[in-house]
C-alpha positions in Angstrom: -2.0 48.6 0.4 0.1 47.0 -2.2 0.8 44.0 0.1 -3.0 43.6 0.8 -3.7 43.6 -2.9 -1.1 40.9 -3.4 -2.5 38.6 -0.8 -6.0 39.3 -2.1 -4.9 38.3 -5.6 -3.3 35.1 -4.3 -6.5 34.2 -2.4 -8.5 34.9 -5.5 -6.2 32.7 -7.6 -6.6 29.8 -5.2 -10.4 30.2 -5.2 -10.4 30.2 -9.0 -8.4 26.9 -8.9 -10.7 25.3 -6.5 -13.7 26.3 -8.6 -12.1 25.0 -11.7 -13.2 21.8 -13.5 -9.9 20.1 -13.0 -10.4 20.0 -9.2 -13.9 18.8 -9.2 -13.1 16.1 -11.8 -11.1 14.4 -9.0 -14.2 13.7 -6.9 -14.0 9.9 -7.4 -10.5 10.0 -5.8 -11.7 12.1 -2.8 -14.8 9.9 -2.2 -12.7 6.8 -2.5 -10.2 8.1 0.1 -12.9 9.0 2.5 -14.7 5.7 2.1 -11.6 3.7 2.4 -10.6 5.7 5.6 -14.0 4.9 7.1 -13.7 1.2 6.2 -10.2 0.9 7.6 -11.3 2.2 11.0 -14.9 1.0 11.0 -16.0 -0.4 14.3 -19.1 -2.5 14.1 -19.0 -4.1 17.6 -21.1 -2.8 20.4 -19.8 -2.9 24.0 -22.5 -3.2 26.8 -22.7 -0.2 29.2 -22.6 -2.2 32.5 -19.2 -3.7 32.7 -18.1 -5.1 36.1 -17.2 -8.4 37.5 -20.7 -9.0 38.9 -22.5 -8.4 35.6 -23.5 -11.0 33.0 -22.8 -10.6 29.3 -26.1 -10.0 27.5 -24.8 -11.5 24.2 -21.6 -12.9 22.6 -19.1 -10.2 22.4 -16.4 -10.4 19.8 -13.7 -8.0 18.7 -14.7 -6.2 15.6 -11.1 -5.5 14.6 -7.7 -6.0 16.0 -6.9 -4.2 19.3 -3.7 -3.7 21.2 -4.6 -3.2 24.8 -2.2 -2.1 27.6 -2.7 -4.0 30.8 -2.3 -1.0 33.2 -2.4 -3.1 36.4 0.3 -5.5 35.3 2.4 -2.7 33.8 2.2 -0.7 37.1 3.2 -3.8 39.0 6.3 -4.2 36.8 7.2 -0.6 37.3 6.8 -0.9 41.0 9.0 -3.9 41.0 11.6 -2.1 38.9 11.6 0.9 41.2 11.9 -1.4 44.2 14.8 -3.2 42.6 16.6 0.1 42.0 19.3 0.3 44.7 20.1 3.5 46.5 23.2 5.3 45.2 25.8 6.2 47.8 28.7 8.5 47.0 32.0 7.6 48.8 33.9 10.9 48.8 37.7 10.4 49.1 38.1 14.2 49.5 36.7 14.2 53.0 39.8 12.6 54.5 42.1 14.8 52.4 40.3 17.8 53.6 40.5 16.7 57.3 44.3 16.0 57.0 44.8 19.4 55.5 42.8 21.1 58.3 44.8 19.3 61.0 48.1 20.4 59.4 46.8 24.0 58.9 45.6 24.3 62.6 48.8 22.9 64.1 51.0 25.0 61.9 49.0 28.1 62.8 49.4 27.4 66.6 53.1 26.8 66.3 53.6 30.0 64.4 51.5 31.9 67.0 53.6 30.6 70.0 56.8 31.4 68.1 55.8 35.1 67.9 55.2 35.3 71.7 58.8 34.8 72.6 60.7 32.0 74.5 59.0 30.5 77.5 55.5 31.8 76.7 54.2 28.4 76.4 55.3 27.5 80.0 53.1 30.1 81.8 50.6 28.4 84.1 47.5 30.1 82.7 46.0 29.3 79.4 44.4 32.7 79.0 47.4 34.3 77.4 46.6 32.4 74.2 42.9 33.2 73.6 43.4 34.3 70.1 45.6 31.2 69.3 42.9 28.8 70.6 40.1 30.5 68.7 42.1 30.6 65.5 43.2 27.0 66.0 39.6 25.8 66.5 38.5 27.8 63.4 41.3 26.2 61.3 40.6 22.8 62.6 36.8 23.1 62.1 36.0 21.6 65.5 36.0 22.8 69.2 38.7 21.6 71.6 38.0 20.8 75.2 40.1 22.4 78.0 41.9 19.2 79.0 42.8 18.4 75.4 43.9 21.9 74.8 46.1 21.9 78.0 47.7 18.7 76.9 48.2 20.0 73.4 49.8 23.1 74.8 52.0 21.0 77.0 53.1 19.1 73.9 53.7 22.4 72.2 51.6 21.2 69.2 54.3 18.7 68.3 54.6 17.4 64.8 54.5 13.8 66.2 51.1 14.4 67.7 49.9 16.0 64.4 51.1 13.1 62.3 49.6 10.6 64.8 46.2 12.4 64.6 46.3 12.5 60.8 47.2 8.8 60.6 44.3 7.9 63.0 41.8 9.9 60.9 43.0 8.3 57.7 42.7 4.8 59.2 39.2 5.4 60.6 37.9 7.0 57.4 39.6 4.6 55.0 36.3 3.0 54.3 32.8 4.4 53.6 31.2 6.0 56.7 27.6 7.2 56.7 25.9 9.5 59.2 22.5 7.9 59.5 22.7 4.4 61.0 18.9 3.7 60.7 18.8 4.5 57.0 21.9 2.4 56.4 20.2 -0.5 58.2 17.2 -0.2 55.9 19.2 0.0 52.7 21.3 -3.0 53.6 18.3 -5.2 53.1 18.1 -4.3 49.4 21.8 -3.6 48.7 23.3 -0.4 47.5 25.3 1.1 44.7 28.6 2.6 45.9 30.2 5.3 43.7 33.7 6.4 44.6 34.0 10.1 44.1 37.5 11.1 42.9 39.9 13.5 44.6 40.0 17.0 43.2 42.3 16.8 40.2 42.5 13.0 40.4 41.4 10.4 37.9 37.7 10.9 37.2 37.2 7.3 36.0 36.5 5.8 39.5 34.7 2.5 39.9 31.1 2.0 40.7 30.2 -1.1 42.8 26.9 -2.8 43.4 26.8 -4.2 46.9 24.3 -6.9 47.5 22.9 -7.1 51.1 25.5 -9.7 52.2 28.4 -7.4 51.1 27.4 -4.2 52.8 29.1 -4.9 56.1 32.1 -2.8 55.1 29.9 0.3 55.3 29.9 1.7 58.9 27.9 4.5 60.5 29.6 7.4 62.2 28.7 6.1 65.6 30.4 2.8 64.8 33.6 4.6 63.8 33.6 6.8 66.9 33.3 3.7 69.0 36.5 2.5 67.6 38.4 5.7 68.6 38.8 4.4 72.1 41.5 2.0 70.9 43.7 4.2 68.7 47.0 6.0 69.2 49.9 5.8 71.7 49.0 5.7 75.4 50.5 9.0 76.3 48.4 10.7 73.6 45.4 8.6 74.3 43.2 11.2 75.9 43.9 14.0 73.5 43.8 11.7 70.5 40.4 10.3 71.4 38.9 13.7 71.9 40.5 15.2 68.9 39.7 12.2 66.6 36.1 12.0 67.8 35.6 15.7 67.2 37.2 15.6 63.7 35.4 12.5 62.3 33.0 13.3 59.5 30.9 11.0 57.3 32.5 10.4 53.9 29.7 8.5 52.3 26.1 9.8 51.8 23.0 8.8 49.8 22.7 10.6 46.5 18.9 11.0 46.4 18.8 12.8 43.1 20.9 10.2 41.3 18.8 7.5 42.9 15.5 9.0 41.7 16.9 9.5 38.3 17.9 5.9 38.0 14.6 4.7 39.3 12.7 6.9 36.8 14.9 5.5 34.1 14.2 2.0 35.1 10.5 2.6 35.3 10.6 4.2 31.8 12.4 1.2 30.4 9.6 -1.1 31.5 7.8 -2.3 28.4 4.0 -2.0 28.9 2.2 -5.3 29.2 0.0 -5.5 26.1 -2.6 -7.9 25.0 -3.5 -8.4 21.3 -7.1 -9.1 20.6 -7.6 -10.3 17.0 -10.6 -9.4 14.9 -13.4 -11.8 15.6 -11.9 -13.1 18.8 -14.4 -14.1 21.4 -14.2 -11.9 24.5 -17.2 -12.9 26.4 -20.0 -15.4 25.8 -23.6 -14.8 26.4 -24.8 -15.3 30.0 -21.2 -15.5 31.2 -20.1 -13.5 34.2 -17.3 -11.1 33.4 -13.9 -12.0 34.7 -11.4 -9.5 35.8 -9.5 -10.0 32.5 -12.7 -9.5 30.4 -13.6 -6.4 32.3 -10.2 -5.0 31.6 -10.4 -5.9 27.9 -13.9 -4.5 27.4 -13.1 -1.3 29.3 -10.0 -0.7 27.2 -11.8 -1.4 23.9 -14.6 1.0 24.9 -12.1 3.6 25.8 -10.3 3.3 22.5 -13.6 3.6 20.6 -14.7 6.8 22.4 -11.5 8.7 23.2 -7.9 9.2 22.6 -6.7 7.0 19.8 -9.7 7.4 17.5 -8.7 10.7 16.0 -5.1 9.7 15.7 -6.0 6.4 14.1 -8.4 8.1 11.7 -5.7 10.5 10.6 -3.3 7.7 10.1 -5.7 5.8 8.0 -6.5 8.9 5.9 -2.9 9.6 5.3 -2.0 6.0 4.4 -5.0 5.6 2.1 -4.2 8.9 0.3 -0.5 8.0 -0.2 -1.2 4.5 -1.5 -4.1 5.4 -3.9 -2.5 8.7 -5.0 0.9 7.2 -5.7 -0.5 4.2 -7.6 -2.7 6.5 -9.7 0.1 8.9 -10.4 2.5 6.1 -11.3 0.0 4.6 -13.7 -0.7 7.9 -15.4 3.0 8.7 -15.9 4.5 5.3 -16.7 1.8 2.8 -17.9 0.7 3.6 -21.4 -2.5 1.6 -21.2 -3.5 3.1 -17.9 -6.0 5.7 -19.1 -9.0 5.2 -16.9 -12.3 6.8 -17.6 -14.4 8.1 -14.7 -16.4 4.9 -14.9 -13.2 2.9 -14.6 -12.2 4.9 -11.6 -15.5 4.3 -9.9 -15.3 0.6 -10.7 -11.7 0.3 -9.4 -12.6 2.2 -6.2 -15.7 0.1 -5.6 -13.8 -3.1 -6.1 -11.1 -1.9 -3.7 -13.7 -1.1 -1.1 -15.2 -4.6 -1.6 -11.7 -6.1 -1.1 -11.2 -4.2 2.1 -14.6 -5.3 3.5 -13.7 -8.9 2.4 -10.4 -8.8 4.2 -11.9 -7.4 7.4 -14.8 -9.8 7.4 -12.5 -12.7 6.5 -10.2 -11.8 9.4 -13.1 -11.7 11.9 -14.7 -15.0 10.6 -11.3 -16.7 10.5 -10.7 -16.1 14.2 -14.3 -17.0 15.0 -14.1 -20.3 13.1 -10.8 -21.2 14.6 -12.3 -20.7 18.1 -15.8 -22.2 17.3 -14.8 -25.4 15.4 -13.9 -28.5 17.3 -10.9 -29.1 15.0 -7.5 -27.8 15.9 -7.1 -25.4 12.9 -4.7 -22.5 13.3 -6.4 -19.2 13.1 -3.8 -17.9 10.6 -4.8 -20.7 8.2 -8.2 -19.1 7.7 -6.6 -15.9 6.5 -5.5 -17.8 3.4 -9.1 -18.9 2.7 -10.1 -15.3 2.1 -10.6 -14.8 -1.7 -7.9 -12.1 -2.0 -7.1 -12.9 -5.6 -10.5 -11.7 -6.7 -9.3 -8.1 -7.1 -6.6 -8.7 -9.6 -8.7 -11.3 -11.4 -11.7 -9.0 -11.8 -9.7 -6.1 -13.1 -7.7 -8.2 -15.6 -10.8 -9.9 -16.8 -12.8 -6.7 -17.4 -10.0 -4.1 -18.1 -6.3 -4.6 -18.8 -3.1 -5.9 -17.3 -1.8 -2.5 -16.2 -4.8 -1.7 -14.0 -4.6 -5.3 -12.6 -1.0 -4.7 -11.5 -2.0 -1.5 -9.7 -5.0 -3.2 -8.1 -2.7 -6.1 -6.9 -0.3 -3.7 -5.2 -3.2 -1.8 -3.5 -4.8 -5.1 -2.2 -1.4 -6.2 -0.8 -0.8 -2.8 0.9 -4.3 -2.6 2.6 -4.4 -6.3 3.3 -1.1 -6.2 5.1 -2.4 -3.4 7.3 -5.7 -5.0 8.1 -4.3 -8.5 8.8 -0.8 -7.9 10.1 0.0 -11.4 11.1 3.4 -11.3 9.5 5.1 -9.5 6.6 4.9 -12.7 4.5 1.1 -12.3 4.2 1.6 -9.0 2.3 3.8 -10.8 -0.1 1.3 -13.6 -0.4 -1.4 -11.1 -1.3 0.7 -9.5 -4.0 1.7 -12.9 -5.5 -1.7 -14.5 -5.7 -3.3 -11.3 -7.2 -0.6 -11.2 -9.9 -1.1 -14.9 -10.5 -4.8 -14.6 -10.8 -4.5 -11.7 -13.2 -2.1 -13.6 -15.4 -4.1 -16.8 -15.5 -7.5 -15.2 -16.3 -6.4 -13.0 -19.2 -8.8 -13.5 -22.2 -10.8 -16.3 -20.6 -13.6 -16.9 -23.0 -15.5 -19.6 -21.2 -16.7 -20.1 -17.6 -14.6 -23.2 -17.3 -11.5 -21.0 -18.2 -12.2 -18.9 -15.1 -12.3 -22.0 -12.9 -9.0 -23.2 -14.5 -7.6 -19.8 -13.7 -8.6 -20.3 -10.1 -6.9 -23.7 -10.1 -3.7 -22.3 -11.4 -3.8 -19.4 -8.9 -4.4 -21.9 -6.2 -1.3 -23.8 -7.3 0.8 -20.6 -7.1 -0.8 -19.8 -3.7 0.1 -23.3 -2.3 3.7 -23.0 -3.5 3.9 -19.5 -1.9 2.6 -20.6 1.5 4.8 -23.7 1.5 7.9 -21.6 0.7 7.1 -19.1 3.5 6.7 -21.9 6.1 9.8 -23.6 5.0 11.8 -20.4 5.3 10.4 -19.7 8.8 11.2 -23.2 9.9 14.7 -22.9 8.6 15.4 -20.0 11.0 13.6 -21.7 13.8 11.0 -18.9 14.1 8.2 -21.5 14.3 7.7 -25.2 14.8 6.8 -26.8 11.4 4.4 -29.6 11.7 2.8 -31.5 8.8 -0.7 -30.9 10.1 -0.2 -27.1 10.3 1.4 -27.0 6.9 -1.4 -29.0 5.4 -4.1 -26.7 6.8 -2.3 -23.5 5.5 -1.6 -25.0 2.1 -5.1 -26.4 1.7 -6.7 -23.1 2.7 -4.6 -21.2 0.2 -6.0 -23.5 -2.6 -9.5 -23.1 -1.3 -9.1 -19.3 -1.2 -8.0 -19.1 -4.9 -10.9 -21.3 -6.0 -13.3 -19.3 -3.9 -12.0 -16.1 -5.7 -12.6 -17.7 -9.2 -16.2 -18.5 -8.2 -16.8 -15.0 -7.0 -15.4 -13.6 -10.3 -18.0 -15.8 -12.1 -20.8 -14.5 -9.9 -19.8 -10.8 -9.9 -18.8 -10.4 -13.5 -22.4 -10.1 -14.8 -23.1 -7.5 -12.1 -20.1 -5.4 -13.1 -21.1 -5.7 -16.8 -24.6 -4.5 -16.0 -23.6 -1.7 -13.6 -20.5 -0.3 -15.3 -21.1 -1.4 -18.9 -18.1 -3.6 -19.2 -17.7 -6.4 -21.8 -16.0 -9.6 -20.8 -15.0 -12.3 -23.2 -17.9 -14.4 -22.0 -20.3 -11.5 -22.9 -18.6 -11.3 -26.3 -19.3 -15.0 -26.8 -23.0 -14.4 -26.1 -23.0 -11.5 -28.6 -21.2 -13.7 -31.2 -24.2 -16.0 -31.2 -25.8 -15.7 -34.6 -29.3 -16.0 -33.1 -28.9 -12.5 -31.5 -32.0 -10.5 -32.5 -30.0 -7.8 -34.2 -28.1 -10.3 -36.3 -31.3 -12.1 -37.2 -32.8 -8.8 -38.4 -29.6 -8.0 -40.3 -29.7 -11.4 -42.2 -33.3 -10.8 -43.1 -33.2 -7.2 -44.2 -29.7 -6.9 -45.4 -28.3 -10.4 -46.3 -25.5 -8.9 -48.3 -24.3 -6.8 -45.4 -24.7 -9.9 -43.1 -22.4 -11.9 -45.4 -19.9 -9.0 -45.7 -19.9 -8.7 -41.8 -19.0 -12.4 -41.5 -16.1 -12.1 -44.0 -14.9 -9.0 -42.2 -15.1 -10.9 -38.9 -13.0 -13.7 -40.3 -10.3 -11.2 -41.5 -10.4 -9.2 -38.2 -10.1 -12.3 -36.0 -7.1 -13.6 -37.9 -5.4 -10.2 -38.0 -6.0 -9.6 -34.3 -4.5 -12.9 -33.5 -1.4 -12.1 -35.5 -0.7 -9.0 -33.5 -1.8 -10.2 -30.1 -5.0 -8.2 -29.9 -8.3 -9.5 -28.6 -9.5 -11.7 -31.4 -13.0 -12.2 -29.9 -13.6 -8.5 -29.6 -12.4 -7.9 -33.2 -14.7 -10.6 -34.5 -17.8 -9.5 -32.6 -17.2 -5.9 -33.5 -17.1 -6.9 -37.1 -20.5 -8.7 -36.8 -22.2 -5.5 -35.6 -20.2 -2.8 -37.4 -22.7 -2.3 -40.2 -26.0 -2.9 -38.4 -27.0 0.6 -39.3 -27.6 -0.5 -42.9 -30.7 -2.3 -41.7 -32.6 1.0 -42.0 -31.8 1.6 -45.7 -30.3 -1.7 -47.0 -31.0 -1.0 -50.7 -28.7 2.0 -50.7 -25.6 -0.2 -50.2 -23.9 -2.2 -52.9 -23.9 -5.6 -51.3 -27.7 -5.4 -50.9 -28.5 -3.8 -54.2 -31.1 -5.5 -56.5 -32.0 -3.8 -59.7 -31.5 0.0 -60.3 -29.5 2.0 -57.9 -31.6 4.5 -55.8 -28.5 6.8 -55.9 -29.2 7.5 -59.6 -32.1 9.8 -58.5 -30.2 11.6 -55.8 -27.6 14.3 -55.7 -24.1 13.3 -54.6 -24.6 15.3 -51.4 -27.7 13.4 -50.5 -26.2 10.1 -51.4 -23.2 10.8 -49.2 -25.5 11.8 -46.3 -27.4 8.5 -46.6 -24.2 6.5 -46.8 -22.7 8.2 -43.7 -26.0 7.9 -41.8 -25.6 4.2 -41.3 -23.0 5.0 -38.7 -25.4 7.1 -36.6 -28.2 4.6 -37.1 -26.0 1.7 -36.2 -25.1 3.4 -32.9 -28.8 3.9 -32.2 -29.7 0.3 -32.9 -26.8 -0.9 -30.8 -27.9 1.2 -27.9 -31.5 0.0 -28.4 -30.4 -3.6 -28.1 -28.1 -2.7 -25.2 -24.8 -3.7 -26.8 -21.7 -3.1 -24.8 -20.0 0.3 -25.1 -16.9 -1.3 -26.6 -18.9 -2.6 -29.5 -20.8 0.7 -29.9 -17.5 2.6 -30.1 -16.3 0.4 -32.9 -19.3 1.3 -35.2 -18.1 4.9 -35.9 -14.5 4.0 -35.6 -14.5 1.4 -38.4 -14.7 4.2 -41.0 -12.8 6.8 -39.0 -12.8 10.1 -40.9 -12.4 8.6 -44.4 -13.7 10.4 -47.4 -16.7 9.0 -49.2 -14.7 9.0 -52.4 -17.2 7.9 -55.1 -19.8 10.6 -54.3 -17.2 13.3 -53.7 -15.9 12.6 -57.2 -19.4 12.8 -58.6 -20.0 16.0 -56.8 -16.8 17.5 -58.4 -17.9 16.2 -61.8 -21.3 17.7 -61.4 -19.8 21.0 -60.3 -17.4 21.1 -63.1 -13.7 21.9 -63.2 -14.3 25.6 -62.8 -16.1 25.3 -59.5 -14.5 22.1 -58.2 -13.0 24.0 -55.3 -16.5 25.0 -54.2 -17.3 21.4 -53.1 -17.0 21.1 -49.3 -14.9 18.0 -48.7 -16.0 17.8 -45.0 -19.6 17.0 -46.2 -18.2 13.9 -47.8 -16.3 12.4 -44.8 -17.5 10.1 -42.1 -17.9 11.8 -38.7 -15.3 9.6 -36.9 -13.7 9.3 -34.6 -10.6 7.5 -35.8 -9.9 4.1 -34.4 -8.9 4.3 -30.7 -7.9 0.7 -30.1 -6.0 -1.9 -31.9 -9.1 -3.9 -32.5 -10.9 -0.9 -34.0 -7.9 -0.3 -36.3 -8.0 -3.9 -37.4 -11.7 -3.6 -38.1 -11.2 -0.5 -40.3 -8.6 -2.3 -42.3 -10.6 -5.5 -42.5 -13.8 -3.7 -43.7 -11.9 -1.8 -46.5 -9.9 -4.8 -47.6 -12.9 -7.1 -47.8 -14.9 -4.6 -50.0 -12.0 -3.9 -52.2 -11.1 -7.5 -52.8 -14.7 -8.5 -53.4 -14.9 -5.8 -56.1 -11.9 -7.2 -57.9 -12.7 -8.8 -61.3 -9.8 -11.2 -61.2 -9.0 -12.5 -57.7 -5.6 -13.8 -58.4 -3.1 -14.2 -55.5 -1.0 -11.3 -56.8 -4.0 -9.1 -57.3 -5.3 -9.8 -53.8 -1.9 -9.1 -52.2 -1.6 -5.9 -54.2 -5.1 -4.8 -53.1 -4.4 -5.6 -49.4 -1.2 -3.6 -49.5 -2.9 -0.7 -51.2 -5.7 -0.5 -48.6 -3.3 -0.7 -45.7 -1.0 1.9 -47.2 -3.8 4.3 -48.0 -5.3 4.1 -44.5 -1.9 4.7 -43.0 -1.1 7.6 -45.3 -4.4 9.3 -44.5 -3.7 9.1 -40.8 -6.6 6.9 -40.0 -4.4 4.8 -37.7 -2.7 7.6 -35.8 -4.8 7.3 -32.7 -4.6 3.5 -32.2 -1.7 1.4 -31.1 -0.8 -0.3 -34.4 2.8 -0.2 -35.3 4.4 -0.7 -38.7 5.3 -4.3 -37.7 1.6 -4.8 -36.7 0.5 -3.5 -40.2 2.9 -6.0 -41.9 1.5 -8.9 -39.9 -2.1 -7.7 -40.6 -1.4 -7.6 -44.3 0.0 -11.2 -44.2 -3.1 -12.4 -42.3 -5.5 -10.7 -44.7 -3.7 -12.2 -47.8 -3.6 -15.7 -46.3 -7.4 -15.6 -45.4 -8.5 -14.0 -48.7 -6.5 -16.4 -50.8 -8.2 -19.2 -48.9 -11.6 -17.8 -49.5 -11.1 -16.9 -53.2 -9.0 -19.9 -54.2 -9.3 -21.2 -57.8 -11.3 -24.3 -58.4 -10.9 -27.0 -61.0 -13.5 -26.7 -63.7 -15.4 -29.7 -64.8 -15.8 -30.3 -68.6 -19.5 -29.4 -69.0 -19.3 -26.6 -66.5 -16.3 -25.2 -68.3 -18.2 -25.0 -71.6 -21.3 -23.4 -70.0 -19.3 -20.9 -68.1 -17.2 -20.0 -71.2 -20.3 -19.3 -73.2 -21.8 -17.2 -70.4 -18.6 -15.2 -69.9 -18.5 -14.4 -73.6 -22.1 -13.1 -73.5 -21.4 -11.0 -70.5 -18.2 -9.6 -71.9 -20.0 -8.6 -75.1 -22.7 -6.8 -73.2 -20.7 -5.2 -70.5 -18.1 -2.4 -70.2 -14.8 -3.4 -68.8 -14.0 -1.6 -65.6 -10.6 -1.1 -63.9 -10.8 -0.9 -60.2 -8.5 1.4 -58.3 -7.9 -0.2 -54.9 -7.0 3.2 -53.5 -10.5 4.5 -53.9 -12.8 1.5 -53.8 -15.1 1.2 -50.8 -18.1 -1.1 -50.7 -20.1 1.6 -48.9 -19.0 4.5 -51.1 -19.3 2.9 -54.5 -22.8 1.4 -54.7 -22.5 0.7 -58.4 -19.2 -1.2 -58.3 -20.9 -4.5 -59.0 -23.0 -3.2 -61.8 -20.0 -2.1 -63.8 -21.0 1.6 -63.9 -18.0 3.6 -64.8 -16.9 6.3 -62.3 
């Protein structure tokens, strides 16, 4: 029971995991793997049903992908030839002669011992019946029957040792070479030759030679009948009759066909035959319309139809699924663990997956069209040259143009892996895919004009040409292919054309990606930087002070972003739109204030609420005008979670010292979030610095530098820059850029004589009627201090 509960708990835990949100958040990955698996094995060609040599092709039939087809007929013929060439194995047993010699000796020794036991003169009796037991035992030991005449003569010779040695010698001589029993079989085998294996004597050297005897060298192998025919001419005359009879009776074949070894060798040779395969490339023409099928076409079409419907399809699908899962899963895991900027949103994953599917379709279609063009054109262009015309660099270029370099690297590796599988002409093509994708990603970074994208295509084409040239030179150096100037020119030219084609596709598809996925390219940012944008026109009309402030912030942000290597265009455009929410209530902000401040009639809490509301209203206006998400995100991030200091201090002042702790500080903070990117962090610092410096009464270089340093230090101390990627070195460079730009804007001018007198009188009058105010750069904010220009003390 306890075991059942344990397994039940385990099953429940697994079900809980499967139902959890972490699993279902991975649905883009699962969908991508399934779609990629389907695309890798997609078969779009249709094979007619009636396929025979008498039929006519109803339409042009091309291979929809690459097929490797085994020519069964040719393979079977090769196997038959291999089996026929396998010679029969004969074993030449040296132990046969040794065994016969031993039997002769044993039989003669037995007979002599038996006679010796009968007493003297027994052997001279006229009848042979007195030795019946001796004869039987003699024949049994000899292994052969003995005729009466031969036995009589042998008895008369008293089984002499001379006769024994002569008989042994004759047997050795006659069986010195290989002797077979079947003359007819030997005659057939001689026509093909045989393999003669010498079998060692018991206890002898096992390493005996093996000889292959061709037909002309098989004459030394005799049949048993041939050897018996030679018996008539052996031995001394006085022993002739007995020797002939004894020798003929004793002869045995010492060589026989080893059928088991022969079949094993034939099976091995058949297995070693490499199947005859035909490779049909994607797009290759198999049969033309109204053409009668040839035997080869019938074989190809039948094999393709068989592969599509049976056997290899499940295995191939499983292989594609496993390969796709490993490549995509490994790249995603590597990016998450080792690439800091690889933090894709779900939208990014969908975009990357969609682009990868587009690249797979492009590679497959390009492979088919390349083979078709190579066959259809009347120009001798190698089919492999058209593979370089495929716009393979589009993947890396698109990702780098719309996202970042880290994602572009991973996309380049993925395109190279899948392209090498789909178009396996040689390993060099996989390297080519990786190189051109990296080159395209590198050259298109921060392209802010359409001509820049074309220039990126030209640079990528130059890299592609060098890569193709290098690969062909290396192959020619090892004599793996013939290098001709025409072939080289076609390959190099197609590589350049493919890179340019990729840049044009990036130009065409970028607006689609921006619309569907909400991305913002530098070209889109340039369009938004146009001062005739409806939102900016409305801003200059309704809030001219905010419009001027936004331009100054844009100048600061662009300079600072350039100093730290961030996207200058994004920083500038984000600055243009960061305060568009002030359009709704422009008079509540200092830069647009004319006359009395409306905050004088409001409580500090209400004033803070109105000041903070420009963030929410700015987001609404940005979405209404369909600004990119990157710009929308910068609107709340340019304030972070900073405190609206002026109205917080007023609230504390109104509450009094006794109840100061009762003021909720959270009500006087911006909603955030804090800046998430370097550009947003630069915008936060630019906005605070511009407002603080503009509020300075004396804009001397020292005062400006002090103010810039104070704003940056305060933002850093408050933790407003904790979630972006700005380092201390970046903050130092940003401060230098701010100081340089602000000194240029607020530089001192030479006073003309009349103007000097007029300005001096005016300054005296103003100073007499105004209250001098000391500005604390650590608490000045153009948004949070609406009365800073009016000199109202706070």
